[in-house]
C-alpha positions as CSV (number, residue, x, y, z in Angstrom):
1,X,0.0,0.0,0.0
2,X,2.9,2.3,0.6
3,X,3.4,5.0,-2.1
4,X,6.3,7.3,-2.5
5,X,6.3,10.7,-4.2
6,X,8.3,9.1,-7.0
7,X,5.7,6.4,-7.5
8,X,2.9,9.0,-7.5
9,X,4.9,11.1,-10.0
10,X,5.3,8.2,-12.4
11,X,1.6,7.6,-12.4
12,X,0.4,11.2,-12.3
13,X,-1.6,11.1,-15.5
14,X,-4.4,9.2,-13.8
15,X,-4.3,10.5,-10.3
16,X,-7.3,12.8,-10.5
17,X,-9.7,10.9,-12.7
18,X,-13.0,9.6,-11.4
19,X,-13.5,6.4,-13.4
20,X,-14.4,3.2,-11.5
21,X,-17.9,1.8,-11.9
22,X,-20.2,2.1,-8.9
23,X,-21.0,-0.7,-6.5
24,X,-23.6,-0.5,-3.8
25,X,-24.1,-2.2,-0.5
26,X,-27.3,-2.5,1.6
27,X,-28.6,0.5,3.5
28,X,-30.5,0.5,6.8
29,X,-33.6,2.7,6.6
30,X,-35.4,2.0,9.9
31,X,-34.5,5.2,11.6
32,X,-34.2,7.3,8.4
33,X,-37.8,6.7,7.3
34,X,-39.0,8.0,10.7
35,X,-36.8,11.1,10.2
36,X,-38.2,11.7,6.7
37,X,-41.8,11.4,8.1
38,X,-41.0,13.9,10.9
39,X,-39.4,16.1,8.3
40,X,-42.6,16.2,6.1
41,X,-44.6,17.1,9.2
42,X,-42.1,19.9,10.0
43,X,-42.4,21.4,6.5
44,X,-46.2,21.2,6.6
45,X,-46.2,23.0,9.9
46,X,-44.0,25.7,8.7
47,X,-46.0,26.1,5.5
48,X,-49.3,26.3,7.5
49,X,-47.8,29.0,9.8
50,X,-46.7,31.0,6.7
51,X,-50.1,30.7,5.1
52,X,-51.8,31.9,8.2
53,X,-49.8,35.1,8.0
54,X,-50.4,35.6,4.4
55,X,-46.8,34.8,3.3
56,X,-48.0,32.3,0.6
57,X,-45.7,30.3,-1.7
58,X,-42.5,32.2,-1.0
59,X,-42.6,31.2,2.6
60,X,-43.5,27.7,1.6
61,X,-40.4,27.6,-0.6
62,X,-38.3,28.8,2.3
63,X,-39.8,26.2,4.6
64,X,-39.0,23.5,2.1
65,X,-35.4,24.7,1.7
66,X,-35.0,24.5,5.5
67,X,-36.3,20.9,5.5
68,X,-34.0,18.2,6.9
69,X,-33.6,14.5,6.8
70,X,-33.3,11.7,4.3
71,X,-34.2,12.8,0.7
72,X,-33.9,11.4,-2.8
73,X,-32.6,13.3,-5.9
74,X,-34.2,13.1,-9.3
75,X,-31.9,10.2,-10.3
76,X,-32.8,8.1,-7.3
77,X,-29.8,8.7,-5.1
78,X,-30.4,9.3,-1.4
79,X,-28.9,12.1,0.6
80,X,-29.3,13.7,4.0
81,X,-30.0,17.4,4.3
82,X,-28.9,19.3,7.4
83,X,-30.1,22.7,8.4
84,X,-29.4,25.0,11.4
85,X,-31.4,27.8,13.0
86,X,-29.7,30.4,10.8
87,X,-30.9,28.7,7.6
88,X,-27.5,27.3,6.6
89,X,-27.7,23.9,4.9
90,X,-25.5,21.0,3.9
91,X,-26.2,17.9,1.7
92,X,-24.5,14.6,2.3
93,X,-25.0,11.7,-0.2
94,X,-25.0,8.1,1.0
95,X,-23.4,7.1,-2.2
96,X,-19.7,7.8,-1.5
97,X,-20.4,9.4,1.8
98,X,-19.8,12.7,0.0
99,X,-20.8,16.2,1.2
100,X,-22.0,18.0,-2.0
101,X,-23.3,21.3,-0.6
102,X,-22.6,23.8,2.2
103,X,-24.6,27.0,2.0
104,X,-24.1,29.9,4.4
105,X,-26.4,32.8,4.0
106,X,-27.4,31.4,0.6
107,X,-23.8,31.3,-0.7
108,X,-22.7,27.9,-1.9
109,X,-19.1,27.0,-1.0
110,X,-18.9,23.4,-2.2
111,X,-18.8,22.6,-6.0
112,X,-20.1,19.7,-8.0
113,X,-18.8,19.6,-11.6
114,X,-21.4,20.1,-14.4
115,X,-20.3,16.8,-15.9
116,X,-20.9,14.9,-12.6
117,X,-23.1,11.8,-12.7
118,X,-25.6,11.9,-9.8
119,X,-27.2,8.5,-10.5
120,X,-24.6,6.2,-8.9
121,X,-23.1,5.1,-12.2
122,X,-19.7,6.5,-11.2
123,X,-18.3,8.4,-8.2
124,X,-19.7,11.9,-7.9
125,X,-17.3,14.4,-9.5
126,X,-17.4,17.1,-6.8
127,X,-18.1,17.7,-3.2
128,X,-15.9,16.5,-0.3
129,X,-15.1,13.1,-2.0
130,X,-13.4,10.4,0.0
131,X,-10.1,8.9,-1.2
132,X,-9.7,5.8,1.0
133,X,-7.9,3.5,1.7
134,X,-5.7,4.7,-1.2
135,X,-5.0,8.2,-2.6
136,X,-4.2,8.3,-6.4
137,X,-3.0,5.2,-8.2
138,X,-1.6,2.1,-6.5
139,X,-2.3,-1.5,-5.7
140,X,-6.1,-1.2,-5.8
141,X,-8.4,1.0,-7.9
142,X,-7.8,4.7,-8.3
143,X,-8.5,6.6,-5.1
144,X,-9.8,3.5,-3.4
145,X,-13.4,2.4,-3.0
146,X,-15.0,4.7,-0.3
147,X,-16.3,7.1,-2.9
148,X,-18.2,4.5,-5.0
149,X,-20.1,2.4,-2.3
150,X,-23.1,3.4,-0.3
151,X,-22.5,4.3,3.3
152,X,-25.1,3.5,6.0
153,X,-26.8,6.1,8.1
154,X,-25.9,5.3,11.7
155,X,-27.6,8.3,13.3
156,X,-28.8,11.8,12.4
157,X,-30.4,14.9,13.7
158,X,-31.4,18.2,12.0
159,X,-27.7,19.3,12.2
160,X,-25.6,16.1,12.3
161,X,-25.3,12.9,10.4
162,X,-23.1,9.9,11.1
163,X,-22.4,7.5,8.2
164,X,-20.7,4.1,8.4
165,X,-18.7,2.0,5.9
166,X,-17.9,-1.6,6.7
167,X,-16.3,-4.3,4.6
168,X,-18.4,-5.9,1.9
169,X,-17.8,-8.7,-0.7
170,X,-16.9,-5.9,-3.2
171,X,-14.3,-4.3,-0.9
172,X,-12.9,-7.6,0.2
173,X,-12.1,-8.6,-3.3
174,X,-9.5,-5.8,-3.6
175,X,-8.7,-5.0,0.0
176,X,-9.5,-7.8,2.5
177,X,-8.9,-5.9,5.8
178,X,-11.0,-5.7,9.0
179,X,-11.9,-2.0,9.1
180,X,-14.8,0.2,10.1
181,X,-15.0,3.8,8.9
182,X,-17.3,6.3,10.4
183,X,-17.8,9.8,8.8
184,X,-19.6,12.4,10.8
185,X,-20.8,15.8,9.5
186,X,-22.0,18.5,11.9
187,X,-23.5,21.8,10.7
188,X,-22.6,24.1,13.5
189,X,-23.6,27.8,13.9
190,X,-20.3,29.1,12.5
191,X,-18.8,26.1,10.5
192,X,-19.2,22.7,8.9
193,X,-17.2,20.1,10.8
194,X,-16.3,16.6,9.4
195,X,-14.6,13.7,11.1
196,X,-13.3,10.6,9.4
197,X,-12.8,7.8,12.1
198,X,-11.0,4.7,11.0
199,X,-10.9,1.5,13.2
200,X,-8.8,-1.6,12.8
201,X,-11.2,-4.3,14.0
202,X,-8.7,-7.1,13.4
203,X,-5.5,-8.3,14.9
204,X,-3.2,-7.6,12.0
205,X,-2.0,-4.1,11.1
206,X,-2.8,-2.5,7.7
207,X,-1.6,0.6,5.8
208,X,-3.9,3.2,4.3
209,X,-3.9,6.7,2.9
210,X,-6.8,9.2,3.4
211,X,-8.0,12.3,1.6
212,X,-11.0,14.5,1.1
213,X,-10.8,15.4,-2.6
214,X,-12.6,18.7,-1.9
215,X,-14.1,20.8,-4.7
216,X,-14.8,24.4,-3.8
217,X,-16.8,27.0,-5.7
218,X,-15.0,29.9,-7.5
219,X,-16.8,32.9,-9.1
220,X,-13.9,32.9,-11.6
221,X,-10.3,31.9,-11.4
222,X,-9.2,35.6,-12.1
223,X,-10.9,36.5,-8.7
224,X,-9.4,33.6,-6.7
225,X,-6.3,33.0,-4.6
226,X,-5.3,30.5,-1.8
227,X,-3.3,31.7,1.2
228,X,-1.5,29.5,3.7
229,X,2.0,28.4,4.7
230,X,3.0,27.6,1.1
231,X,6.0,29.9,0.8
232,X,9.3,27.9,1.0
233,X,7.6,24.5,0.9
234,X,8.5,21.8,-1.6
235,X,5.8,20.4,-3.8
236,X,5.4,17.8,-6.5
237,X,4.4,19.4,-9.7
238,X,2.8,16.5,-11.6
239,X,2.3,18.7,-14.7
240,X,6.0,18.9,-15.5
241,X,7.4,15.9,-17.3
242,X,6.9,12.7,-15.2
243,X,6.6,14.9,-12.1
244,X,9.1,17.3,-10.7
245,X,9.9,18.5,-7.1
246,X,9.8,22.3,-6.9
247,X,9.9,25.0,-4.2
248,X,7.0,27.4,-3.8
249,X,8.0,31.1,-3.5
250,X,4.5,32.6,-3.3
251,X,2.6,33.5,-0.2
252,X,-0.7,33.2,-2.0
253,X,-1.4,30.8,-4.9
254,X,-3.2,31.9,-8.0
255,X,-4.2,29.6,-10.9
256,X,-3.6,30.4,-14.5
257,X,-2.7,27.0,-15.9
258,X,-3.6,23.4,-15.3
259,X,-2.7,22.4,-11.7
260,X,-1.9,19.1,-10.1
261,X,0.4,19.7,-7.1
262,X,1.1,17.9,-3.9
263,X,2.2,20.3,-1.1
264,X,3.7,18.2,1.7
265,X,3.4,19.7,5.2
266,X,0.8,22.4,4.3
267,X,-2.6,22.0,5.9
268,X,-3.8,25.5,6.5
269,X,-5.3,26.8,3.2
270,X,-7.6,29.9,3.2
271,X,-9.6,30.4,-0.1
272,X,-10.2,34.0,-1.1
273,X,-12.7,35.0,-3.8
274,X,-12.9,38.7,-4.6
275,X,-15.8,38.1,-7.0
276,X,-18.1,36.8,-4.2
277,X,-16.4,38.8,-1.4
278,X,-16.1,35.6,0.6
279,X,-13.3,33.6,2.2
280,X,-13.3,29.9,3.3
281,X,-10.8,28.6,5.9
282,X,-10.0,24.9,5.7
283,X,-9.2,23.8,9.2
284,X,-7.3,20.5,9.3
285,X,-7.0,19.9,13.0
286,X,-6.2,16.2,13.0
287,X,-4.9,13.6,10.6
288,X,-4.7,15.5,7.4
289,X,-1.2,16.9,7.0
290,X,-0.8,17.8,3.3
291,X,-2.7,19.7,0.6
292,X,-3.2,18.9,-3.0
293,X,-4.3,21.6,-5.5
294,X,-6.0,20.5,-8.7
295,X,-7.7,22.3,-11.5
296,X,-8.2,21.1,-15.1
297,X,-7.5,24.6,-16.5
298,X,-9.2,25.2,-19.9
299,X,-11.6,22.2,-19.7
300,X,-15.0,23.8,-20.3
301,X,-16.8,20.5,-19.9
302,X,-15.6,20.2,-16.3
303,X,-16.4,23.8,-15.6
304,X,-12.8,24.6,-14.7
305,X,-13.4,28.3,-14.2
306,X,-15.8,27.8,-11.3
307,X,-14.1,25.4,-9.0
308,X,-10.7,24.5,-7.5
309,X,-9.8,21.3,-5.6
310,X,-8.1,22.1,-2.4
311,X,-7.7,18.6,-0.9
312,X,-7.0,17.6,2.7
313,X,-4.6,14.7,2.5
314,X,-2.7,12.2,4.6
315,X,-0.2,11.3,1.9
316,X,2.3,9.2,3.8
317,X,0.6,5.9,4.6
318,X,-0.7,5.3,8.1
319,X,0.1,2.0,9.7
320,X,-2.8,1.1,11.9
321,X,-2.2,-1.7,14.4
322,X,-4.9,-4.2,15.3
323,X,-7.4,-2.5,17.7
324,X,-6.1,1.0,16.9
325,X,-7.9,4.0,15.5
326,X,-7.1,7.1,13.3
327,X,-9.0,10.3,13.1
328,X,-9.1,12.9,10.3
329,X,-10.7,16.2,11.4
330,X,-11.5,18.9,8.8
331,X,-13.8,21.9,9.2
332,X,-14.9,24.7,6.8
333,X,-15.4,28.2,8.1
334,X,-16.9,30.8,5.8
335,X,-16.2,34.5,6.2
336,X,-16.1,37.9,4.4
337,X,-13.1,39.4,2.8
């Protein structure tokens, strides 16, 4: 499972593609059905209140937007919507366990590509996509399997959801390890918090990598920059030859060409968008030590000018002993410039 920078450089051409076919596992719906029923009652109550005060369909639409619980998109995929008292929302798909939306004051901060498939036929190209137990190419399929299996809802409230991924026949065919992954998303008053919790349920150790292949919205690349502790840090530039180690001399990163760069030891990026007047701080407080920047500059089909991937990564493999655990904590905090 162990990957070196040299190995990643040699296989850089495929490292950001989303190609494996989707595979699903069973989902437990006993508690989520009850939540959905309660959610419908909540929306009806809000709508009735609005009508009694003469607010009409506008208020009904607002009540629907603030609805929470288990929902289904037009293509049949299930997702959980969270909402807080301020009206901020977040959507988390069971397929891939991927967060596809985080809205603060109506402003969307998480991007999904226009060419994304939202029907389960392939991993969702966008959101906070899991790369586990492998990042990039390696012994198993590209970016592992966590992003193209259904996760199970373990628990949820209006503002939190806990998803679980356990071994299946599909995962065991490529990676026969005794693991349990729990992914928790919490929509707090001032931020969106995520926790990836990995348990080794067996007696033998195993190695893994972990990443959130995070897509963030951009009004336009000309308006966008990324601050952080980049200056003086070495990075692997996978767009040069077969991959070349270089040293960053900028305090803030701007993108005017195709990007695929691994910044080791940088985990404090702050996204700045003068077009929207907003900032987004990526707070990696445990587990994720590195940052990958990716953008398919010039690819109109992918919508290159309206997103940048700023990925939270644990690049060096983690060796997890039997009975041990690992935690990756990442939170998003929106602000004004």
